[in-house]
BALOBA-1460 file (C-alpha; in Angstrom, 3 decimals):
// residues 391
<rec num="1" residu="m" x="21.688" y="-124.759" z="-42.064"/>
<rec num="2" residu="k" x="22.616" y="-126.403" z="-38.499"/>
<rec num="3" residu="g" x="25.010" y="-128.705" z="-36.995"/>
<rec num="4" residu="k" x="28.396" y="-128.351" z="-35.793"/>
<rec num="5" residu="f" x="31.447" y="-125.968" z="-36.839"/>
<rec num="6" residu="g" x="34.055" y="-128.400" z="-38.955"/>
<rec num="7" residu="i" x="37.025" y="-128.945" z="-38.246"/>
<rec num="8" residu="l" x="39.716" y="-126.885" z="-39.121"/>
<rec num="9" residu="m" x="42.581" y="-128.481" z="-40.228"/>
<rec num="10" residu="v" x="45.315" y="-125.980" z="-40.979"/>
<rec num="11" residu="i" x="46.252" y="-124.326" z="-37.417"/>
<rec num="12" residu="a" x="49.030" y="-121.084" z="-37.684"/>
<rec num="13" residu="v" x="48.068" y="-120.172" z="-34.160"/>
<rec num="14" residu="v" x="46.592" y="-122.136" z="-31.034"/>
<rec num="15" residu="c" x="45.945" y="-120.354" z="-27.115"/>
<rec num="16" residu="l" x="44.412" y="-123.038" z="-24.785"/>
<rec num="17" residu="p" x="41.593" y="-122.768" z="-22.213"/>
<rec num="18" residu="g" x="42.215" y="-119.433" z="-20.473"/>
<rec num="19" residu="v" x="45.175" y="-118.544" z="-22.403"/>
<rec num="20" residu="m" x="46.090" y="-116.023" z="-25.309"/>
<rec num="21" residu="s" x="49.291" y="-116.093" z="-27.060"/>
<rec num="22" residu="a" x="51.008" y="-112.536" z="-27.681"/>
<rec num="23" residu="e" x="51.485" y="-113.691" z="-31.164"/>
<rec num="24" residu="t" x="47.484" y="-114.792" z="-31.437"/>
<rec num="25" residu="g" x="46.706" y="-111.755" z="-29.557"/>
<rec num="26" residu="f" x="48.460" y="-109.513" z="-31.899"/>
<rec num="27" residu="g" x="47.487" y="-111.258" z="-34.594"/>
<rec num="28" residu="l" x="43.724" y="-110.620" z="-34.112"/>
<rec num="29" residu="c" x="44.449" y="-107.050" z="-33.102"/>
<rec num="30" residu="k" x="46.324" y="-106.700" z="-36.789"/>
<rec num="31" residu="l" x="43.243" y="-107.727" z="-38.777"/>
<rec num="32" residu="a" x="40.879" y="-106.032" z="-36.340"/>
<rec num="33" residu="d" x="42.891" y="-102.199" z="-37.501"/>
<rec num="34" residu="r" x="43.220" y="-103.835" z="-40.859"/>
<rec num="35" residu="i" x="38.616" y="-103.920" z="-40.991"/>
<rec num="36" residu="d" x="38.649" y="-100.561" z="-39.427"/>
<rec num="37" residu="s" x="40.236" y="-98.934" z="-42.148"/>
<rec num="38" residu="i" x="37.478" y="-99.901" z="-44.231"/>
<rec num="39" residu="t" x="35.680" y="-97.082" z="-45.052"/>
<rec num="40" residu="p" x="32.887" y="-96.047" z="-46.694"/>
<rec num="41" residu="y" x="31.407" y="-100.499" z="-46.279"/>
<rec num="42" residu="s" x="28.980" y="-101.629" z="-47.637"/>
<rec num="43" residu="a" x="27.330" y="-105.259" z="-48.579"/>
<rec num="44" residu="h" x="24.744" y="-107.886" z="-49.410"/>
<rec num="45" residu="v" x="24.078" y="-110.067" z="-46.705"/>
<rec num="46" residu="s" x="22.349" y="-113.578" z="-45.983"/>
<rec num="47" residu="y" x="21.494" y="-113.990" z="-42.544"/>
<rec num="48" residu="a" x="20.601" y="-117.134" z="-41.473"/>
<rec num="49" residu="v" x="18.614" y="-117.982" z="-38.238"/>
<rec num="50" residu="a" x="18.674" y="-122.452" z="-37.213"/>
<rec num="51" residu="l" x="16.205" y="-122.434" z="-34.685"/>
<rec num="52" residu="p" x="15.729" y="-125.319" z="-31.743"/>
<rec num="53" residu="m" x="12.557" y="-128.112" z="-33.368"/>
<rec num="54" residu="a" x="12.290" y="-126.296" z="-36.179"/>
<rec num="55" residu="d" x="13.574" y="-127.670" z="-39.418"/>
<rec num="56" residu="d" x="13.239" y="-124.653" z="-42.078"/>
<rec num="57" residu="d" x="16.093" y="-121.990" z="-41.263"/>
<rec num="58" residu="i" x="15.069" y="-118.066" z="-41.283"/>
<rec num="59" residu="v" x="16.642" y="-116.311" z="-43.652"/>
<rec num="60" residu="y" x="17.048" y="-112.519" z="-43.815"/>
<rec num="61" residu="q" x="18.377" y="-110.883" z="-46.773"/>
<rec num="62" residu="l" x="20.119" y="-107.560" z="-46.135"/>
<rec num="63" residu="d" x="22.316" y="-104.741" z="-46.926"/>
<rec num="64" residu="i" x="24.515" y="-103.328" z="-44.770"/>
<rec num="65" residu="a" x="26.588" y="-99.618" z="-44.648"/>
<rec num="66" residu="t" x="28.456" y="-98.087" z="-42.737"/>
<rec num="67" residu="s" x="30.678" y="-95.244" z="-42.628"/>
<rec num="68" residu="r" x="33.221" y="-93.187" z="-40.284"/>
<rec num="69" residu="n" x="32.382" y="-90.396" z="-38.021"/>
<rec num="70" residu="s" x="35.700" y="-89.269" z="-35.608"/>
<rec num="71" residu="s" x="33.943" y="-86.720" z="-34.572"/>
<rec num="72" residu="d" x="30.322" y="-89.431" z="-33.066"/>
<rec num="73" residu="p" x="32.090" y="-90.206" z="-29.133"/>
<rec num="74" residu="l" x="29.255" y="-92.642" z="-28.622"/>
<rec num="75" residu="l" x="30.026" y="-94.794" z="-31.778"/>
<rec num="76" residu="g" x="32.412" y="-93.316" z="-34.230"/>
<rec num="77" residu="y" x="30.474" y="-94.515" z="-37.062"/>
<rec num="78" residu="n" x="27.629" y="-94.321" z="-38.659"/>
<rec num="79" residu="y" x="25.081" y="-97.221" z="-40.480"/>
<rec num="80" residu="l" x="22.035" y="-98.352" z="-42.654"/>
<rec num="81" residu="i" x="20.901" y="-101.963" z="-41.965"/>
<rec num="82" residu="d" x="18.035" y="-102.780" z="-44.306"/>
<rec num="83" residu="w" x="16.680" y="-105.785" z="-44.205"/>
<rec num="84" residu="q" x="14.031" y="-108.667" z="-45.245"/>
<rec num="85" residu="l" x="12.325" y="-111.467" z="-44.448"/>
<rec num="86" residu="p" x="10.004" y="-113.945" z="-46.591"/>
<rec num="87" residu="v" x="6.672" y="-114.515" z="-44.813"/>
<rec num="88" residu="e" x="3.325" y="-115.816" z="-45.955"/>
<rec num="89" residu="t" x="1.851" y="-112.952" z="-46.919"/>
<rec num="90" residu="g" x="4.765" y="-111.727" z="-48.969"/>
<rec num="91" residu="i" x="8.078" y="-110.200" z="-47.317"/>
<rec num="92" residu="s" x="8.014" y="-108.434" z="-43.740"/>
<rec num="93" residu="e" x="10.141" y="-106.058" z="-43.974"/>
<rec num="94" residu="g" x="12.507" y="-102.982" z="-41.871"/>
<rec num="95" residu="f" x="15.292" y="-100.853" z="-40.961"/>
<rec num="96" residu="t" x="18.021" y="-99.409" z="-38.005"/>
<rec num="97" residu="a" x="19.962" y="-96.660" z="-38.472"/>
<rec num="98" residu="y" x="22.498" y="-94.624" z="-36.835"/>
<rec num="99" residu="f" x="24.192" y="-91.688" z="-37.012"/>
<rec num="100" residu="d" x="25.259" y="-88.914" z="-34.379"/>
<rec num="101" residu="g" x="23.707" y="-89.625" z="-31.786"/>
<rec num="102" residu="h" x="20.920" y="-90.431" z="-33.698"/>
<rec num="103" residu="h" x="19.382" y="-93.829" z="-33.397"/>
<rec num="104" residu="y" x="16.368" y="-94.709" z="-35.548"/>
<rec num="105" residu="r" x="14.303" y="-98.796" z="-35.912"/>
<rec num="106" residu="y" x="11.857" y="-99.761" z="-38.458"/>
<rec num="107" residu="r" x="9.594" y="-103.221" z="-37.967"/>
<rec num="108" residu="d" x="6.735" y="-104.207" z="-38.101"/>
<rec num="109" residu="h" x="4.743" y="-101.105" z="-39.420"/>
<rec num="110" residu="r" x="6.374" y="-98.567" z="-36.335"/>
<rec num="111" residu="l" x="8.910" y="-96.526" z="-36.928"/>
<rec num="112" residu="q" x="10.952" y="-95.930" z="-33.102"/>
<rec num="113" residu="e" x="13.470" y="-93.217" z="-32.633"/>
<rec num="114" residu="n" x="16.034" y="-92.165" z="-30.087"/>
<rec num="115" residu="h" x="18.028" y="-89.009" z="-30.174"/>
<rec num="116" residu="f" x="20.854" y="-88.133" z="-27.549"/>
<rec num="117" residu="q" x="20.160" y="-84.507" z="-26.801"/>
<rec num="118" residu="w" x="16.380" y="-85.120" z="-25.853"/>
<rec num="119" residu="d" x="17.173" y="-88.517" z="-23.815"/>
<rec num="120" residu="s" x="20.981" y="-89.386" z="-23.029"/>
<rec num="121" residu="i" x="20.098" y="-92.557" z="-20.681"/>
<rec num="122" residu="p" x="19.652" y="-95.604" z="-24.196"/>
<rec num="123" residu="f" x="22.201" y="-94.806" z="-25.680"/>
<rec num="124" residu="i" x="25.232" y="-94.645" z="-22.308"/>
<rec num="125" residu="s" x="23.370" y="-98.495" z="-21.314"/>
<rec num="126" residu="s" x="25.290" y="-100.921" z="-19.653"/>
<rec num="127" residu="a" x="25.598" y="-102.856" z="-22.288"/>
<rec num="128" residu="g" x="26.802" y="-100.132" z="-24.635"/>
<rec num="129" residu="g" x="23.818" y="-98.246" z="-25.491"/>
<rec num="130" residu="i" x="21.016" y="-99.329" z="-28.029"/>
<rec num="131" residu="q" x="23.248" y="-97.935" z="-31.155"/>
<rec num="132" residu="r" x="25.552" y="-101.112" z="-30.276"/>
<rec num="133" residu="n" x="22.013" y="-103.173" z="-29.957"/>
<rec num="134" residu="g" x="20.045" y="-103.166" z="-32.105"/>
<rec num="135" residu="q" x="19.469" y="-106.072" z="-34.600"/>
<rec num="136" residu="f" x="21.832" y="-107.505" z="-37.109"/>
<rec num="137" residu="v" x="24.385" y="-104.630" z="-35.338"/>
<rec num="138" residu="d" x="26.515" y="-107.738" z="-34.841"/>
<rec num="139" residu="l" x="27.255" y="-108.425" z="-38.152"/>
<rec num="140" residu="l" x="28.550" y="-105.088" z="-39.124"/>
<rec num="141" residu="p" x="32.810" y="-104.909" z="-39.747"/>
<rec num="142" residu="e" x="33.562" y="-102.888" z="-36.908"/>
<rec num="143" residu="n" x="31.636" y="-104.900" z="-34.243"/>
<rec num="144" residu="l" x="33.400" y="-107.443" z="-35.506"/>
<rec num="145" residu="a" x="37.062" y="-105.395" z="-34.906"/>
<rec num="146" residu="l" x="35.392" y="-104.595" z="-31.553"/>
<rec num="147" residu="q" x="34.901" y="-108.372" z="-31.476"/>
<rec num="148" residu="l" x="38.012" y="-109.548" z="-32.438"/>
<rec num="149" residu="r" x="39.892" y="-107.295" z="-29.796"/>
<rec num="150" residu="e" x="38.115" y="-108.495" z="-26.960"/>
<rec num="151" residu="m" x="38.415" y="-111.769" z="-27.502"/>
<rec num="152" residu="a" x="42.597" y="-111.152" z="-28.023"/>
<rec num="153" residu="t" x="42.144" y="-110.344" z="-24.517"/>
<rec num="154" residu="d" x="38.899" y="-112.114" z="-22.705"/>
<rec num="155" residu="t" x="40.598" y="-115.331" z="-21.018"/>
<rec num="156" residu="t" x="37.263" y="-117.111" z="-21.193"/>
<rec num="157" residu="y" x="37.904" y="-117.594" z="-25.215"/>
<rec num="158" residu="s" x="40.223" y="-120.473" z="-26.934"/>
<rec num="159" residu="v" x="41.097" y="-119.062" z="-30.498"/>
<rec num="160" residu="t" x="42.587" y="-120.348" z="-33.600"/>
<rec num="161" residu="l" x="44.161" y="-117.772" z="-35.949"/>
<rec num="162" residu="t" x="44.497" y="-118.861" z="-39.816"/>
<rec num="163" residu="d" x="46.308" y="-116.588" z="-42.244"/>
<rec num="164" residu="n" x="46.378" y="-119.072" z="-45.728"/>
<rec num="165" residu="s" x="46.482" y="-117.391" z="-49.691"/>
<rec num="166" residu="r" x="42.692" y="-117.126" z="-49.722"/>
<rec num="167" residu="s" x="41.148" y="-115.895" z="-46.565"/>
<rec num="168" residu="i" x="42.072" y="-115.210" z="-42.531"/>
<rec num="169" residu="d" x="39.915" y="-118.177" z="-40.708"/>
<rec num="170" residu="v" x="39.157" y="-117.030" z="-36.522"/>
<rec num="171" residu="r" x="37.929" y="-119.758" z="-34.963"/>
<rec num="172" residu="g" x="37.145" y="-119.359" z="-31.248"/>
<rec num="173" residu="s" x="35.563" y="-121.325" z="-28.059"/>
<rec num="174" residu="r" x="34.165" y="-119.952" z="-25.119"/>
<rec num="175" residu="r" x="33.969" y="-121.614" z="-22.366"/>
<rec num="176" residu="v" x="32.048" y="-120.373" z="-18.525"/>
<rec num="177" residu="n" x="32.063" y="-121.470" z="-15.779"/>
<rec num="178" residu="g" x="33.161" y="-124.992" z="-17.029"/>
<rec num="179" residu="y" x="30.669" y="-125.314" z="-19.602"/>
<rec num="180" residu="e" x="30.632" y="-123.988" z="-23.163"/>
<rec num="181" residu="s" x="28.483" y="-121.212" z="-24.149"/>
<rec num="182" residu="r" x="29.687" y="-120.633" z="-27.555"/>
<rec num="183" residu="q" x="31.186" y="-121.001" z="-30.995"/>
<rec num="184" residu="i" x="32.412" y="-118.402" z="-33.063"/>
<rec num="185" residu="e" x="33.509" y="-118.590" z="-36.759"/>
<rec num="186" residu="m" x="34.767" y="-115.344" z="-38.601"/>
<rec num="187" residu="l" x="35.960" y="-115.752" z="-42.149"/>
<rec num="188" residu="f" x="37.920" y="-112.549" z="-44.130"/>
<rec num="189" residu="d" x="39.349" y="-111.515" z="-47.393"/>
<rec num="190" residu="h" x="43.315" y="-109.997" z="-47.297"/>
<rec num="191" residu="d" x="41.511" y="-106.686" z="-46.925"/>
<rec num="192" residu="g" x="39.922" y="-106.971" z="-43.851"/>
<rec num="193" residu="q" x="36.312" y="-107.469" z="-45.933"/>
<rec num="194" residu="p" x="33.884" y="-110.021" z="-43.693"/>
<rec num="195" residu="l" x="33.240" y="-113.015" z="-45.901"/>
<rec num="196" residu="k" x="31.338" y="-114.922" z="-43.478"/>
<rec num="197" residu="y" x="30.520" y="-115.365" z="-39.480"/>
<rec num="198" residu="s" x="29.070" y="-117.691" z="-38.152"/>
<rec num="199" residu="v" x="28.146" y="-118.410" z="-33.847"/>
<rec num="200" residu="l" x="26.318" y="-121.687" z="-32.462"/>
<rec num="201" residu="y" x="25.713" y="-120.547" z="-29.024"/>
<rec num="202" residu="n" x="24.930" y="-123.191" z="-26.256"/>
<rec num="203" residu="p" x="26.034" y="-126.027" z="-27.995"/>
<rec num="204" residu="g" x="25.244" y="-129.195" z="-27.009"/>
<rec num="205" residu="m" x="22.214" y="-128.246" z="-25.016"/>
<rec num="206" residu="l" x="18.946" y="-127.799" z="-25.505"/>
<rec num="207" residu="g" x="19.034" y="-124.502" z="-26.559"/>
<rec num="208" residu="e" x="21.743" y="-124.355" z="-28.892"/>
<rec num="209" residu="q" x="20.642" y="-121.930" z="-31.626"/>
<rec num="210" residu="e" x="23.672" y="-121.409" z="-34.484"/>
<rec num="211" residu="v" x="23.661" y="-118.364" z="-36.604"/>
<rec num="212" residu="n" x="25.086" y="-118.225" z="-40.171"/>
<rec num="213" residu="a" x="25.937" y="-114.939" z="-42.273"/>
<rec num="214" residu="t" x="27.211" y="-115.005" z="-46.028"/>
<rec num="215" residu="y" x="28.660" y="-111.252" z="-47.132"/>
<rec num="216" residu="n" x="28.024" y="-110.550" z="-50.885"/>
<rec num="217" residu="y" x="30.327" y="-108.088" z="-52.696"/>
<rec num="218" residu="t" x="28.973" y="-108.121" z="-56.213"/>
<rec num="219" residu="l" x="25.250" y="-107.698" z="-55.779"/>
<rec num="220" residu="t" x="24.146" y="-104.033" z="-56.515"/>
<rec num="221" residu="p" x="22.906" y="-101.495" z="-55.935"/>
<rec num="222" residu="a" x="24.802" y="-101.128" z="-52.796"/>
<rec num="223" residu="i" x="23.713" y="-98.693" z="-50.268"/>
<rec num="224" residu="e" x="25.113" y="-95.748" z="-48.165"/>
<rec num="225" residu="a" x="25.103" y="-94.911" z="-44.648"/>
<rec num="226" residu="v" x="23.358" y="-91.526" z="-43.983"/>
<rec num="227" residu="t" x="24.921" y="-88.718" z="-42.443"/>
<rec num="228" residu="n" x="21.514" y="-86.908" z="-41.818"/>
<rec num="229" residu="e" x="17.439" y="-87.326" z="-41.197"/>
<rec num="230" residu="e" x="16.915" y="-85.837" z="-44.704"/>
<rec num="231" residu="d" x="18.528" y="-88.289" z="-46.197"/>
<rec num="232" residu="l" x="17.399" y="-91.035" z="-43.683"/>
<rec num="233" residu="m" x="13.310" y="-89.398" z="-44.997"/>
<rec num="234" residu="a" x="13.985" y="-89.302" z="-48.440"/>
<rec num="235" residu="r" x="15.413" y="-92.875" z="-48.229"/>
<rec num="236" residu="y" x="11.931" y="-93.737" z="-46.430"/>
<rec num="237" residu="p" x="9.213" y="-91.145" z="-46.675"/>
<rec num="238" residu="e" x="6.583" y="-93.361" z="-46.863"/>
<rec num="239" residu="i" x="6.924" y="-95.181" z="-43.916"/>
<rec num="240" residu="f" x="8.128" y="-91.784" z="-41.910"/>
<rec num="241" residu="g" x="4.782" y="-90.170" z="-42.864"/>
<rec num="242" residu="k" x="2.296" y="-93.115" z="-42.207"/>
<rec num="243" residu="y" x="4.331" y="-94.227" z="-38.757"/>
<rec num="244" residu="r" x="6.567" y="-91.516" z="-37.336"/>
<rec num="245" residu="v" x="5.615" y="-91.233" z="-33.602"/>
<rec num="246" residu="s" x="7.517" y="-89.925" z="-30.525"/>
<rec num="247" residu="n" x="10.005" y="-89.984" z="-28.591"/>
<rec num="248" residu="y" x="8.895" y="-91.782" z="-25.294"/>
<rec num="249" residu="s" x="11.217" y="-94.439" z="-23.822"/>
<rec num="250" residu="v" x="10.967" y="-97.374" z="-21.620"/>
<rec num="251" residu="e" x="13.512" y="-95.866" z="-19.093"/>
<rec num="252" residu="n" x="11.281" y="-93.445" z="-18.419"/>
<rec num="253" residu="l" x="9.024" y="-95.618" z="-16.292"/>
<rec num="254" residu="r" x="11.201" y="-96.347" z="-13.824"/>
<rec num="255" residu="g" x="9.169" y="-95.662" z="-10.433"/>
<rec num="256" residu="l" x="5.961" y="-95.746" z="-12.678"/>
<rec num="257" residu="p" x="3.472" y="-98.519" z="-12.439"/>
<rec num="258" residu="l" x="3.227" y="-100.722" z="-15.765"/>
<rec num="259" residu="p" x="1.374" y="-100.095" z="-18.184"/>
<rec num="260" residu="a" x="-2.051" y="-101.886" z="-18.646"/>
<rec num="261" residu="f" x="-1.706" y="-104.890" z="-20.846"/>
<rec num="262" residu="a" x="-3.902" y="-107.653" z="-22.331"/>
<rec num="263" residu="l" x="-1.919" y="-110.121" z="-24.642"/>
<rec num="264" residu="p" x="-2.676" y="-113.655" z="-25.858"/>
<rec num="265" residu="t" x="-0.934" y="-117.313" z="-24.089"/>
<rec num="266" residu="l" x="0.536" y="-119.885" z="-26.571"/>
<rec num="267" residu="t" x="-3.130" y="-121.318" z="-25.807"/>
<rec num="268" residu="r" x="-4.732" y="-118.195" z="-26.865"/>
<rec num="269" residu="q" x="-6.007" y="-117.359" z="-23.613"/>
<rec num="270" residu="r" x="-6.340" y="-113.774" z="-22.837"/>
<rec num="271" residu="y" x="-3.860" y="-112.340" z="-19.930"/>
<rec num="272" residu="q" x="-4.739" y="-109.146" z="-18.350"/>
<rec num="273" residu="h" x="-2.499" y="-106.840" z="-16.176"/>
<rec num="274" residu="p" x="-4.796" y="-104.212" z="-15.423"/>
<rec num="275" residu="k" x="-2.791" y="-100.567" z="-14.764"/>
<rec num="276" residu="g" x="-2.324" y="-100.160" z="-11.396"/>
<rec num="277" residu="q" x="-3.062" y="-103.601" z="-10.401"/>
<rec num="278" residu="p" x="-0.305" y="-105.578" z="-7.566"/>
<rec num="279" residu="f" x="1.243" y="-108.721" z="-8.909"/>
<rec num="280" residu="t" x="1.032" y="-111.317" z="-6.330"/>
<rec num="281" residu="s" x="4.763" y="-111.446" z="-5.211"/>
<rec num="282" residu="p" x="7.816" y="-109.258" z="-7.397"/>
<rec num="283" residu="a" x="8.134" y="-109.474" z="-11.155"/>
<rec num="284" residu="i" x="10.734" y="-109.682" z="-13.932"/>
<rec num="285" residu="i" x="8.757" y="-108.795" z="-17.446"/>
<rec num="286" residu="a" x="11.197" y="-109.655" z="-20.330"/>
<rec num="287" residu="v" x="10.163" y="-107.934" z="-23.388"/>
<rec num="288" residu="l" x="11.965" y="-110.277" z="-26.466"/>
<rec num="289" residu="d" x="12.144" y="-110.780" z="-30.041"/>
<rec num="290" residu="p" x="12.531" y="-114.322" z="-31.351"/>
<rec num="291" residu="m" x="15.002" y="-113.830" z="-34.395"/>
<rec num="292" residu="v" x="17.546" y="-112.096" z="-31.900"/>
<rec num="293" residu="a" x="20.061" y="-114.708" z="-32.057"/>
<rec num="294" residu="s" x="20.679" y="-113.656" z="-27.768"/>
<rec num="295" residu="t" x="16.723" y="-115.018" z="-27.099"/>
<rec num="296" residu="p" x="17.984" y="-118.908" z="-26.304"/>
<rec num="297" residu="s" x="20.694" y="-117.593" z="-23.918"/>
<rec num="298" residu="t" x="18.132" y="-114.707" z="-22.240"/>
<rec num="299" residu="i" x="15.271" y="-117.074" z="-21.602"/>
<rec num="300" residu="a" x="17.894" y="-119.512" z="-18.995"/>
<rec num="301" residu="t" x="19.465" y="-116.694" z="-17.481"/>
<rec num="302" residu="l" x="16.298" y="-115.119" z="-16.980"/>
<rec num="303" residu="r" x="15.038" y="-118.378" z="-15.888"/>
<rec num="304" residu="a" x="18.091" y="-120.245" z="-13.618"/>
<rec num="305" residu="t" x="18.164" y="-115.545" z="-12.272"/>
<rec num="306" residu="v" x="14.559" y="-116.388" z="-10.821"/>
<rec num="307" residu="d" x="15.206" y="-120.171" z="-9.192"/>
<rec num="308" residu="t" x="18.036" y="-117.981" z="-6.968"/>
<rec num="309" residu="l" x="16.404" y="-114.967" z="-6.008"/>
<rec num="310" residu="p" x="15.571" y="-115.280" z="-2.219"/>
<rec num="311" residu="r" x="11.361" y="-113.976" z="-2.856"/>
<rec num="312" residu="q" x="9.466" y="-115.789" z="-5.148"/>
<rec num="313" residu="t" x="10.004" y="-113.826" z="-7.951"/>
<rec num="314" residu="l" x="6.624" y="-114.513" z="-11.169"/>
<rec num="315" residu="l" x="8.411" y="-114.834" z="-14.665"/>
<rec num="316" residu="i" x="6.820" y="-112.996" z="-17.049"/>
<rec num="317" residu="m" x="7.886" y="-113.387" z="-20.645"/>
<rec num="318" residu="i" x="6.447" y="-111.161" z="-23.314"/>
<rec num="319" residu="f" x="7.464" y="-111.361" z="-27.538"/>
<rec num="320" residu="a" x="6.824" y="-109.667" z="-29.709"/>
<rec num="321" residu="s" x="6.143" y="-111.987" z="-32.394"/>
<rec num="322" residu="n" x="2.764" y="-114.301" z="-32.659"/>
<rec num="323" residu="d" x="4.953" y="-117.456" z="-34.435"/>
<rec num="324" residu="t" x="3.559" y="-119.165" z="-31.920"/>
<rec num="325" residu="d" x="5.573" y="-122.221" z="-33.291"/>
<rec num="326" residu="t" x="8.694" y="-120.312" z="-32.575"/>
<rec num="327" residu="i" x="8.209" y="-119.158" z="-29.418"/>
<rec num="328" residu="e" x="6.654" y="-123.071" z="-28.438"/>
<rec num="329" residu="s" x="10.679" y="-124.236" z="-29.562"/>
<rec num="330" residu="l" x="12.638" y="-121.212" z="-27.577"/>
<rec num="331" residu="t" x="10.552" y="-121.814" z="-24.544"/>
<rec num="332" residu="a" x="9.544" y="-125.064" z="-24.152"/>
<rec num="333" residu="p" x="9.324" y="-127.076" z="-21.689"/>
<rec num="334" residu="e" x="7.245" y="-124.651" z="-20.202"/>
<rec num="335" residu="r" x="7.528" y="-124.235" z="-16.412"/>
<rec num="336" residu="p" x="4.768" y="-123.942" z="-13.610"/>
<rec num="337" residu="g" x="4.258" y="-120.854" z="-12.482"/>
<rec num="338" residu="e" x="5.853" y="-118.564" z="-16.013"/>
<rec num="339" residu="v" x="3.770" y="-116.609" z="-18.354"/>
<rec num="340" residu="i" x="4.853" y="-116.516" z="-21.503"/>
<rec num="341" residu="l" x="3.212" y="-113.916" z="-23.968"/>
<rec num="342" residu="t" x="2.636" y="-113.266" z="-27.638"/>
<rec num="343" residu="s" x="2.163" y="-110.686" z="-29.892"/>
<rec num="344" residu="g" x="3.432" y="-108.145" z="-27.612"/>
<rec num="345" residu="a" x="3.421" y="-105.186" z="-29.834"/>
<rec num="346" residu="p" x="0.642" y="-103.290" z="-27.938"/>
<rec num="347" residu="f" x="2.446" y="-102.742" z="-24.947"/>
<rec num="348" residu="i" x="5.861" y="-102.733" z="-26.706"/>
<rec num="349" residu="r" x="4.621" y="-99.856" z="-27.866"/>
<rec num="350" residu="d" x="3.115" y="-98.329" z="-24.755"/>
<rec num="351" residu="c" x="6.409" y="-99.102" z="-22.695"/>
<rec num="352" residu="g" x="8.483" y="-97.282" z="-25.950"/>
<rec num="353" residu="i" x="10.281" y="-100.135" z="-26.026"/>
<rec num="354" residu="n" x="13.491" y="-100.348" z="-29.175"/>
<rec num="355" residu="a" x="15.518" y="-102.640" z="-28.181"/>
<rec num="356" residu="y" x="15.622" y="-106.833" z="-27.179"/>
<rec num="357" residu="p" x="15.780" y="-108.140" z="-24.192"/>
<rec num="358" residu="t" x="14.605" y="-105.353" z="-22.724"/>
<rec num="359" residu="i" x="13.912" y="-106.101" z="-18.964"/>
<rec num="360" residu="l" x="11.232" y="-104.629" z="-16.341"/>
<rec num="361" residu="l" x="11.790" y="-105.483" z="-13.021"/>
<rec num="362" residu="c" x="8.409" y="-104.493" z="-10.975"/>
<rec num="363" residu="n" x="7.605" y="-104.368" z="-6.888"/>
<rec num="364" residu="s" x="4.359" y="-106.107" z="-6.016"/>
<rec num="365" residu="d" x="2.454" y="-102.924" z="-5.821"/>
<rec num="366" residu="a" x="3.322" y="-103.405" z="-10.384"/>
<rec num="367" residu="t" x="6.190" y="-99.826" z="-10.110"/>
<rec num="368" residu="v" x="8.515" y="-100.652" z="-11.962"/>
<rec num="369" residu="a" x="12.155" y="-100.904" z="-10.051"/>
<rec num="370" residu="y" x="15.329" y="-101.248" z="-12.666"/>
<rec num="371" residu="v" x="15.381" y="-101.296" z="-16.293"/>
<rec num="372" residu="t" x="18.231" y="-103.476" z="-18.661"/>
<rec num="373" residu="l" x="18.581" y="-102.772" z="-21.982"/>
<rec num="374" residu="g" x="20.300" y="-105.238" z="-24.157"/>
<rec num="375" residu="i" x="22.362" y="-108.457" z="-23.987"/>
<rec num="376" residu="s" x="25.962" y="-107.995" z="-21.675"/>
<rec num="377" residu="s" x="28.025" y="-110.476" z="-19.551"/>
<rec num="378" residu="s" x="26.937" y="-108.447" z="-16.569"/>
<rec num="379" residu="l" x="23.122" y="-109.994" z="-17.241"/>
<rec num="380" residu="a" x="22.901" y="-112.570" z="-14.728"/>
<rec num="381" residu="d" x="24.548" y="-110.850" z="-11.995"/>
<rec num="382" residu="d" x="22.429" y="-107.452" z="-13.177"/>
<rec num="383" residu="l" x="19.524" y="-109.215" z="-12.499"/>
<rec num="384" residu="t" x="20.339" y="-111.104" z="-9.185"/>
<rec num="385" residu="q" x="21.563" y="-107.957" z="-7.333"/>
<rec num="386" residu="g" x="18.063" y="-106.234" z="-9.329"/>
<rec num="387" residu="g" x="15.910" y="-109.210" z="-8.037"/>
<rec num="388" residu="a" x="16.924" y="-109.608" z="-4.298"/>
<rec num="389" residu="l" x="15.795" y="-105.316" z="-3.800"/>
<rec num="390" residu="l" x="12.929" y="-106.374" z="-5.379"/>
<rec num="391" residu="k" x="9.464" y="-105.177" z="-2.581"/>
């Protein structure tokens, strides 16, 4: 359901904006430690996304599982996320799995995989690597614990922490440069198991978006995190048999010509760019998934970056989906000179893209100068610095 979070009536500890009391910080870290002690972990999650100007929520049904892996320096735990989404033609489904430096993602009849020993770059990006930034990874309890620790030390957050007889309720508001960028609510039982996770992005603004996750521990069967490829293949034999491809990565595009693409616009016209054909100016090409919660804020950051660059820069947004209604709601109002494209699967495949957002900064000669993967607090600075160096 859309709408603001309710007002917390019983407040145990309050931090004013930019101030974090020692008691609140200790409470958040103690709760994070409790969450991290739960291993192995599994749950069913109902995940609802409320989009601007859309009447109905998009509701995913997830099964998630994690297990501790102290020998893995890249993440420290294994996970498996299995999801389903009702669509007009039936059920869309996919999964994301990680263990010991191996990452797999299946969606839209495409299996993408990355292996640290083959190519380490996707795992060590400034945003924390693909293992931390896949779809629904933010719902895993280990990630929630990480967020709590960040909130305990980040002075841009105001936090309330309430420990009552039934649950532990954490509510936070983040203000950056005087603007409220998000509201967060997390609800846990006293063992540290998450019960609810809600985020309201850009509250009160045109790009406002809300996501709500509800955790259930009574539905069966529960899945388990996999620890090797053999077990993952045994769980999804048809997917591996039909869709396994090579491990080409978008990171390999640096210094190379942008692959050719011909994709539909929102008006069903065809936008073509042959390989090697120059742009009229430097270009920023953002590959986005409309179902990823951070997409509205990413679009706002891209537009703000283009407005501040010293040279005219073309912004091309390529969406993984063909859902024009959702894409229009995310990009409205369309700005002159922007290019908005749908059905980006062929381009995504040719580039080896497996994380959203993926942003390619291209010189006027259509060579790829920089690649950024995932969302991070430094995205605006990274784009501004990289964009200013484009030729």
